[in-house]
C-alpha positions in Angstrom: -19.0 -28.5 36.2 -21.2 -30.2 34.0 -20.4 -33.2 31.9 -19.6 -32.2 28.3 -21.1 -34.4 25.5 -18.1 -34.0 23.1 -17.6 -38.0 21.5 -14.5 -39.9 22.3 -12.0 -39.6 20.0 -10.4 -43.3 19.3 -7.0 -41.2 18.4 -6.9 -39.5 21.6 -7.5 -43.1 23.6 -4.6 -44.2 25.9 -4.6 -47.9 25.7 -4.7 -49.7 29.3 -4.0 -53.4 30.1 -8.2 -54.1 30.3 -9.0 -51.6 27.6 -8.9 -48.0 26.4 -9.1 -44.9 28.5 -10.1 -41.4 28.1 -8.1 -38.4 29.9 -10.2 -35.4 30.9 -8.5 -32.2 31.5 -9.7 -29.1 32.9 -7.2 -25.7 33.2 -6.9 -23.1 35.6 -4.5 -20.5 34.3 -3.1 -18.1 36.5 -1.8 -15.2 34.5 -0.5 -12.1 36.2 -2.3 -8.7 35.3 0.0 -6.5 33.1 0.2 -3.2 35.6 2.5 -1.1 36.9 0.9 -1.4 40.8 -0.6 -4.1 42.8 -3.9 -5.3 42.7 -4.8 -3.8 46.4 -2.0 -1.2 46.8 0.8 0.9 45.3 3.5 -1.1 45.7 5.7 -2.2 42.1 5.4 -5.3 39.9 8.6 -5.1 38.7 10.1 -8.7 38.6 13.4 -9.2 40.4 15.0 -6.9 43.2 16.2 -7.6 46.5 13.6 -10.0 48.6 10.6 -7.9 50.4 12.0 -4.9 48.2 8.6 -3.9 46.6 5.9 -4.5 49.5 3.5 -2.3 50.6 2.6 -2.0 54.6 -1.0 -3.4 52.5 0.9 -6.2 51.4 2.9 -7.2 54.2 -0.8 -7.0 56.2 0.0 -4.3 59.0 -2.8 -3.6 61.3 -5.2 -1.1 60.1 -3.8 -1.1 56.8 -7.1 -1.3 54.0 -7.1 -2.5 50.2 -7.7 0.1 47.6 -8.7 -1.4 44.4 -6.5 -0.5 41.3 -8.9 0.4 38.6 -6.2 -0.4 35.7 -6.5 -3.8 37.0 -10.1 -3.9 36.7 -9.7 -2.4 33.0 -7.1 -5.4 32.3 -9.2 -8.0 33.8 -12.4 -7.1 31.8 -10.2 -6.4 28.5 -9.4 -10.1 28.7 -12.9 -11.5 29.3 -13.8 -9.6 26.1 -10.9 -11.1 24.1 -12.2 -14.4 25.5 -15.7 -13.6 24.0 -17.0 -13.7 27.7 -19.8 -12.3 29.7 -18.8 -9.5 31.5 -20.6 -9.2 35.1 -21.1 -6.0 35.7 -21.8 -6.8 39.7 -18.9 -8.7 41.2 -17.7 -9.3 44.9 -14.2 -10.0 46.4 -14.3 -12.4 49.1 -11.6 -13.5 51.6 -10.4 -17.0 51.1 -9.1 -17.9 54.5 -6.2 -20.5 54.6 -2.6 -20.1 56.7 0.9 -19.9 55.0 4.0 -18.0 56.1 3.6 -16.3 52.7 0.3 -15.1 53.1 0.8 -12.2 55.7 -3.2 -11.6 56.2 -3.7 -15.3 57.1 -6.1 -15.1 54.3 -6.3 -14.4 50.3 -8.3 -11.8 48.5 -10.1 -13.4 46.1 -13.8 -13.9 44.0 -15.9 -16.8 44.6 -19.6 -16.7 43.7 -19.4 -13.7 41.9 -16.2 -13.2 39.6 -15.7 -10.5 37.0 -15.9 -12.4 33.8 -18.5 -14.8 33.2 -18.7 -18.2 30.5 -16.9 -17.5 27.2 -14.7 -19.6 24.8 -11.5 -19.9 23.1 -11.0 -22.4 19.6 -7.9 -23.8 19.6 -6.5 -24.8 16.4 -4.3 -28.1 16.1 -1.5 -29.5 14.0 -3.8 -31.7 12.4 -6.0 -29.1 11.2 -8.8 -30.1 13.8 -10.3 -26.9 15.8 -11.7 -27.5 19.2 -13.7 -25.2 21.0 -12.8 -24.8 25.0 -15.5 -23.6 27.5 -14.5 -20.6 29.9 -15.9 -21.3 32.9 -15.1 -17.6 34.4 -12.0 -15.1 35.0 -11.7 -13.8 38.2 -9.4 -11.2 40.2 -7.1 -12.1 42.8 -4.0 -11.5 45.0 -0.8 -13.4 44.7 0.9 -15.1 47.7 4.5 -14.3 48.3 7.3 -16.9 48.2 8.9 -19.1 50.6 12.2 -20.1 50.3 13.9 -22.9 51.6 17.3 -23.7 50.2 19.3 -21.0 51.9 19.7 -22.4 55.2 19.8 -25.6 57.0 17.4 -24.9 59.7 15.5 -22.1 58.6 12.7 -20.7 55.6 12.9 -17.5 54.5 9.9 -15.2 53.0 9.8 -13.0 50.1 6.8 -10.9 50.1 7.5 -9.2 46.9 4.8 -11.0 44.8 2.4 -10.5 47.6 -0.3 -8.7 46.4 0.4 -8.9 42.7 -2.7 -9.2 40.6 -3.3 -12.6 39.5 -6.5 -13.6 36.6 -7.4 -17.0 37.4 -8.5 -18.4 34.1 -10.9 -21.5 34.6 -11.8 -23.7 31.5 -14.3 -26.5 31.3 -13.1 -29.9 31.2 -12.9 -30.0 27.4 -9.6 -31.4 26.6 -9.0 -34.8 25.8 -4.9 -35.3 25.6 -2.1 -33.5 26.7 -1.6 -32.2 23.0 -4.6 -30.3 23.2 -4.1 -28.8 26.5 -0.7 -27.3 25.3 -2.2 -26.1 22.2 -5.2 -24.3 24.7 -2.7 -22.8 27.0 -0.5 -21.7 23.8 -3.2 -20.2 22.1 -4.8 -18.3 25.9 -1.1 -17.0 26.0 -1.0 -15.8 22.8 -4.8 -13.7 23.3 -3.2 -12.4 26.5 0.1 -11.0 24.8 -2.0 -9.6 22.0 -4.2 -7.7 24.4 -1.5 -6.5 26.3 -3.2 -7.8 29.7 -0.2 -10.1 30.7 3.1 -10.6 29.5 2.8 -14.7 29.1 6.7 -15.3 30.6 6.3 -18.6 32.1 10.2 -18.5 33.0 9.0 -15.5 35.5 6.1 -17.4 36.9 3.7 -14.5 35.3 1.9 -17.2 33.6 1.3 -20.8 35.2 -1.3 -23.4 35.4 -3.0 -25.4 37.7 -4.1 -28.6 35.5 -7.1 -31.2 36.5 -6.6 -34.7 35.4 -9.4 -37.6 35.6 -9.8 -40.6 33.5 -12.6 -42.6 32.4 -13.6 -45.1 30.2 -15.2 -43.5 26.8 -18.7 -42.4 27.5 -18.8 -42.9 31.1 -19.3 -40.2 33.6 -16.0 -38.3 34.7 -13.6 -39.6 36.9 -12.2 -38.4 40.4 -10.0 -35.6 39.6 -6.1 -34.3 40.6 -5.1 -31.3 40.6 -1.6 -30.7 39.3 -0.1 -27.4 40.9 1.8 -24.5 39.7 3.3 -26.0 36.3 5.3 -23.2 34.5 6.3 -24.4 31.1 3.9 -25.7 28.3 6.3 -28.5 27.7 5.8 -29.7 31.4 2.1 -29.0 31.3 2.3 -32.3 28.5 4.7 -34.3 30.6 2.8 -33.9 33.7 -0.5 -34.7 31.9 1.0 -37.9 30.3 2.5 -39.0 33.9 -0.7 -38.7 35.7 -3.1 -40.2 33.5 -0.9 -43.3 33.2 -0.7 -43.4 37.1 -4.4 -43.1 37.8 -5.1 -45.5 34.9 -2.8 -48.2 36.5 -4.4 -47.9 40.1 -7.8 -48.0 38.2 -6.9 -51.5 36.5 -5.4 -52.5 39.3 -9.0 -52.4 41.1 -7.7 -49.4 43.3 -9.5 -46.0 43.6 -8.5 -42.4 42.9 -8.0 -40.0 45.8 -9.0 -36.4 45.2 -6.0 -34.5 45.9 -3.4 -31.9 44.9 -0.1 -33.1 43.5 3.1 -31.5 42.4 5.0 -32.5 39.2 8.9 -33.6 39.5 10.3 -32.9 35.6 13.5 -34.5 36.8 11.8 -37.7 38.3 8.8 -37.4 35.7 6.5 -38.1 38.2 3.7 -36.5 40.3 3.5 -36.6 43.5 0.9 -35.8 46.8 0.9 -32.5 48.0 -2.0 -32.7 50.1 -5.8 -34.0 49.5 -8.0 -31.5 47.7 -9.8 -28.7 49.8 -13.2 -28.2 48.5 -14.8 -24.6 48.4 -16.1 -25.2 52.1 -12.6 -25.3 53.4 -11.7 -21.8 52.7 -15.0 -20.6 54.5 -15.5 -18.1 52.1 -17.1 -14.8 53.0 -17.4 -11.2 51.3 -14.3 -9.0 51.9 -15.7 -6.1 54.5 -12.8 -3.8 53.4 -14.1 -3.7 49.9 -17.5 -2.6 48.4 -19.2 -5.0 45.5 -17.4 -3.6 42.3 -20.1 -2.1 40.2 -19.2 -1.3 36.8 -20.7 0.9 34.5 -21.8 -0.3 30.7 -19.9 2.4 28.9 -16.7 1.3 31.0 -17.1 -1.7 29.6 -17.9 -0.3 26.0 -15.3 1.9 25.8 -12.5 -0.8 27.0 -14.5 -3.2 23.5 -14.3 -0.5 21.5 -10.3 0.2 21.7 -9.6 -3.8 21.7 -6.5 -4.5 18.9 -7.6 -7.4 16.5 -6.7 -10.6 18.0 -5.6 -13.7 16.6 -8.8 -15.4 14.9 -10.3 -12.3 13.0 -6.5 -11.8 11.9 -6.1 -15.2 11.1 -9.5 -15.1 9.3 -8.5 -11.6 7.4 -5.0 -13.1 6.6 -6.8 -16.0 4.6 -9.1 -13.5 2.8 -6.8 -10.6 2.1 -3.6 -12.6 1.0 -4.5 -15.9 -0.1 -2.7 -18.0 3.0 -3.3 -20.9 3.6 -4.9 -21.8 7.2 -1.5 -23.2 8.6 0.9 -20.5 7.4 -2.2 -17.9 8.4 -1.8 -19.8 12.0 2.1 -19.9 12.3 2.1 -15.9 11.2 -0.7 -14.9 13.6 0.9 -16.8 17.2 2.7 -13.9 17.9 1.6 -10.3 17.5 4.9 -9.1 16.6 5.4 -11.8 13.7 2.2 -10.5 12.4 3.0 -7.5 12.0 6.3 -7.8 10.4 4.8 -10.1 7.5 2.0 -7.4 7.0 5.0 -4.9 6.3 6.4 -7.3 4.2 2.8 -8.2 2.3 1.8 -4.6 1.9 5.3 -2.8 1.8 5.9 -0.2 -1.2 5.2 -2.4 -3.6 1.3 -2.5 -4.5 0.1 -5.9 -5.3 3.0 -8.2 -3.6 2.3 -11.4 -3.6 1.1 -12.6 0.2 1.8 -16.4 -0.3 5.8 -15.6 -1.4 5.9 -13.3 1.5 4.7 -15.7 4.0 6.9 -18.6 2.1 9.9 -16.9 2.4 9.2 -15.3 6.4 8.4 -18.9 7.3 11.0 -21.0 5.6 14.0 -18.9 5.3 13.8 -16.2 7.9 12.2 -18.1 10.9 14.6 -21.1 9.8 18.0 -19.2 9.7 16.5 -17.2 13.5 16.2 -20.4 14.5 19.5 -22.1 13.5 21.2 -18.9 15.1 19.1 -19.1 18.3 17.2 -15.5 17.6 14.0 -14.0 17.6 12.3 -11.9 15.5 13.1 -9.1 18.1 16.7 -9.3 17.2 16.8 -10.2 13.3 19.2 -8.4 11.3 16.9 -8.8 8.2 14.3 -5.8 8.2 10.6 -6.5 6.7 11.9 -4.2 4.0 14.6 -6.1 3.1 12.9 -9.3 2.6 10.1 -7.0 0.6 13.2 -5.8 -2.0 14.4 -10.0 -2.4 10.8 -10.4 -3.2 10.5 -7.6 -5.6 13.9 -8.6 -7.3 12.2 -12.3 -7.3 8.9 -10.9 -8.8 10.7 -8.4 -11.3 12.9 -11.7 -12.5 16.1 -9.7 -11.7 17.2 -12.8 -9.7 15.7 -16.3 -9.4 14.7 -17.9 -6.7 18.1 -19.8 -5.9 19.5 -16.6 -6.2 17.6 -15.4 -3.7 18.5 -17.2 -0.9 22.1 -16.4 -1.8 20.9 -13.1 -1.5 19.2 -13.4 1.7 22.2 -15.3 3.7 24.2 -12.3 2.3 21.8 -9.6 3.8 21.6 -11.7 7.1 25.3 -12.2 7.7 26.5 -8.4 6.0 23.3 -6.4 5.7 22.8 -3.5 3.4 20.4 -2.8 0.4 19.4 -5.8 -1.5 19.4 -4.2 -4.8 22.9 -2.5 -4.1 24.0 -5.7 -3.6 22.5 -7.4 -6.1 24.3 -5.0 -8.9 27.7 -4.9 -7.1 28.1 -8.4 -6.7 27.1 -9.5 -10.1 23.8 -11.6 -9.2 21.4 -10.7 -11.7 19.8 -13.2 -13.5 20.5 -14.1 -17.3 17.8 -13.2 -19.1 19.5 -12.9 -22.4 18.7 -16.2 -24.3 22.0 -16.2 -26.7 24.0 -16.2 -23.4 21.7 -19.3 -22.4 22.1 -21.0 -25.5 25.5 -20.8 -25.5 25.8 -22.7 -22.5 23.5 -25.2 -23.4 24.9 -25.9 -26.6 28.1 -26.4 -24.7 26.7 -29.1 -22.6 24.6 -30.8 -25.4 28.1 -30.9 -27.2 30.1 -32.8 -24.3 27.2 -35.3 -23.1 25.9 -37.1 -26.6 25.3 -40.2 -24.6 22.9 -38.0 -22.3 21.3 -36.5 -25.2 20.2 -40.1 -26.5 19.1 -40.9 -23.0 17.0 -37.6 -22.5 15.3 -38.1 -26.0 14.0 -41.4 -24.9 13.1 -40.5 -21.1 12.2 -36.9 -21.3 12.2 -36.9 -17.3 16.0 -36.8 -17.4 15.5 -32.9 -18.3 16.4 -32.2 -14.7 19.8 -33.5 -15.3 20.7 -30.7 -18.1 18.9 -28.2 -16.3 21.0 -28.9 -13.4 24.6 -28.5 -15.2 23.1 -25.5 -17.0 22.7 -23.7 -13.6 25.8 -24.8 -12.4 27.2 -23.2 -15.7 25.6 -20.0 -15.4 26.3 -19.7 -11.7 22.8 -20.0 -10.9 21.8 -17.2 -12.6 20.3 -18.6 -15.7 16.4 -17.8 -16.0 14.8 -20.8 -15.2 11.8 -20.8 -17.8 14.1 -19.3 -20.1 16.6 -22.3 -20.0 14.0 -24.7 -19.4 12.5 -23.7 -23.1 15.6 -23.6 -24.6 17.1 -27.1 -23.5 13.4 -28.7 -25.0 13.7 -26.5 -28.2 17.5 -27.9 -28.6 16.9 -31.4 -27.7 13.4 -31.5 -29.3 11.4 -32.9 -26.4 
């Protein structure tokens, strides 16, 4: 990997006892390919099932069984490469990566080494402070997953479950372009979003369908890269952040005490909040890679790649730019809405709706603040939302028509969330219509002024107190008074 020339950011430096340090992070993300069959066999890829239930003779490495490439997995890898704006290599080679472990029946893993299916690409990552960073993708290659060793079912024996053995993985290797745990978490979040948009990986980290090996090193700002340690198989975005913080601090303490960092593979223990050594880090030559003699080189036709490219969905970055341009959204609101494809689709159903010219900003605000807030409170997600895009659209139309006020809209939303129904019918049935009759509003205002002569004198001396009268009038009208009409009448009556 090349040393990146990105200048050190003072805000992201880690203070040590002898000065500041910069953490440098590279990621190797293993994403399970969304496919019905494994990479080189027809065995099922479904999660769960009894141990060793989804295992073919190829997966179990029975003598004479030969691998056959799954075209669907190849297509998914190419689609992912296109989504990462990466070079698609029309010629790639499958290699044997030799190592020995009980859950690897063949004694080697079929992977790709010198000639991966996808080359260099880039992911643009938006950070919470509004900054955007470009993270280089070095490569994406296809490989088999291993099985699973189980050590906690017996005090004297270990068991092996080969259900995952042979499942197709895409290993997506980034350049060491990340400089903080927050950047790393944002990168994996963005990568997961892209994969889910493409439909090439479901991104389910709880099931192990997306997991990361995190390479961490530290250095003085502006100095060459330090010795890195690889934290294996981190399976949550939160744990990725914690592992980086802990490992960076561990390395800084060793270096400041005059020690040196050994290149090794480590595991993160979230319970103890520490990383611990697994083994010294193998170099490529330790795996004795060589081309798999049972598999021909993979030669793709340009037409195959072009066909996949033409069928790509609109991806998050393009969708965000369109939301900003077409609906006038802020970059932050657009980012929130495009984070999941389902969320973006929900927003567009509301913003487009049947009513032409519906306010996109109002739709975004209502979805983010009211709907997401309420769903979060209930522990629900958009898939289980009791409120449909059509119902939210109807509430927004009622506000735009001045049939209800923004305050009544919140009450109406609560009714629809808990009881359902057509917002227009509910407004009629419950008498929630906004009072626009100036005569009725004047009557309320006159009563408040008559009862509060002291407040009248105060507001005439200090006009900013008008809010008190607005609040009283709204309370007296049950929140139904038209706010603009109420303000105009109050100012006229009070002479301010």
